[in-house]
C-alpha positions as CSV (number, residue, x, y, z in Angstrom):
1,R,-0.4,0.0,0.3
2,L,2.8,2.6,0.9
3,A,4.1,1.5,-2.9
4,L,0.9,3.4,-4.2
5,C,1.4,7.0,-2.4
6,R,2.8,9.7,-3.9
7,P,3.4,12.8,-2.5
8,R,1.4,16.1,-4.4
9,R,3.2,18.6,-6.1
10,L,1.8,21.3,-4.2
11,P,4.0,23.5,-3.1
12,V,1.3,25.0,0.2
13,L,0.0,21.1,0.9
14,S,1.9,18.2,2.3
15,H,-0.7,15.5,2.3
16,Q,-0.5,12.6,0.5
17,E,-2.6,11.3,-2.6
18,C,-3.1,7.5,-2.5
19,T,-4.8,5.7,-4.8
20,T,-6.4,2.3,-3.7
21,G,-7.6,1.2,-6.9
22,Q,-10.9,1.6,-6.1
23,R,-12.7,4.2,-8.3
24,V,-13.6,7.7,-6.4
25,P,-16.4,9.2,-7.1
26,H,-16.1,12.6,-8.3
27,P,-16.0,15.3,-6.0
28,G,-19.2,17.4,-5.7
29,F,-21.6,14.8,-7.3
30,N,-24.3,14.4,-5.3
31,H,-26.0,10.6,-5.8
32,I,-29.0,11.6,-3.9
33,T,-30.0,14.5,-6.3
34,P,-30.4,12.7,-9.4
35,M,-32.6,10.2,-7.6
36,S,-34.8,13.3,-6.1
37,R,-36.1,14.0,-9.8
38,P,-37.9,10.8,-10.0
39,I,-39.3,11.0,-6.3
40,Y,-40.5,14.9,-6.7
41,F,-42.6,13.4,-10.3
42,L,-43.8,10.6,-8.9
43,L,-45.4,12.4,-5.4
44,S,-47.1,15.2,-8.0
45,A,-48.0,12.6,-10.5
46,G,-50.0,10.7,-7.5
47,I,-51.5,14.1,-6.0
48,L,-52.3,14.9,-9.9
49,L,-53.9,11.4,-9.8
50,G,-55.8,11.8,-6.6
51,L,-57.1,15.3,-7.5
52,D,-58.4,14.1,-10.6
53,V,-60.3,11.2,-8.9
54,A,-61.4,13.7,-6.7
55,R,-62.5,15.7,-9.5
56,K,-64.8,13.7,-11.6
57,N,-66.5,11.7,-8.4
58,S,-68.9,13.2,-6.4
59,W,-67.0,12.9,-2.7
60,S,-67.8,14.5,0.7
61,C,-65.2,17.7,1.7
62,V,-61.5,17.3,1.4
63,E,-59.7,19.1,3.8
64,M,-56.1,20.0,3.6
65,Y,-54.2,22.0,5.7
66,G,-57.4,23.5,6.8
67,W,-58.6,24.5,3.3
68,K,-61.9,23.0,2.7
69,L,-61.7,21.4,-0.9
70,C,-65.7,20.4,-1.1
71,S,-66.2,22.6,-4.7
72,P,-65.2,20.7,-7.8
73,R,-63.8,24.1,-8.9
74,S,-61.4,24.6,-6.0
75,L,-60.5,20.7,-7.2
76,S,-60.3,21.6,-10.8
77,H,-58.1,24.5,-9.8
78,G,-55.6,22.2,-7.4
79,F,-55.4,20.1,-10.5
80,V,-54.2,22.8,-13.3
81,A,-51.9,23.7,-10.7
82,V,-50.2,20.8,-9.8
83,K,-50.2,19.8,-13.5
84,T,-48.3,23.1,-14.3
85,M,-46.1,22.7,-11.6
86,M,-45.0,19.3,-13.3
87,M,-44.9,21.3,-16.9
88,F,-42.3,23.6,-15.2
89,F,-40.2,21.0,-13.5
90,P,-36.8,20.9,-15.8
91,V,-36.6,24.6,-15.1
92,I,-37.0,24.1,-11.1
93,F,-34.5,20.7,-11.0
94,L,-32.4,22.6,-13.8
95,F,-32.0,25.5,-10.6
96,G,-32.1,23.5,-7.9
97,L,-35.8,25.2,-6.2
98,F,-36.8,22.2,-5.2
99,P,-34.4,20.9,-1.8
100,Q,-33.3,16.9,-2.1
101,V,-35.3,14.4,-1.2
102,N,-34.0,13.7,2.6
103,T,-34.3,17.2,3.2
104,F,-37.9,16.9,2.3
105,L,-38.4,14.2,4.2
106,L,-36.9,15.2,7.3
107,F,-38.6,18.7,6.9
108,V,-42.2,16.6,6.7
109,L,-41.3,14.8,9.8
110,E,-40.3,17.6,11.7
111,Q,-43.6,19.0,11.6
């Protein structure tokens, strides 16, 4: 193992760089970020399907965060809002406006 270590050629740092034969991931690459996108899509698609079923069937009132969604009009507005948000997912993910899924899950569980 010591034969695989070689000193760096940087004048400021005196650490040694060791190669162990294992593939080292790129610095700054987070494996959770690519998995967050499909999970957000699946959650949004589930909400969209639930709103679509509730909009087409005459169920009793649905209460979400203290708001009563009784009328088909409010369910239709929610359906359009979630559908519009899903259309903007590429831009939202490009600029990183959603947190990673593990951060989002911790936030939901704390509430």
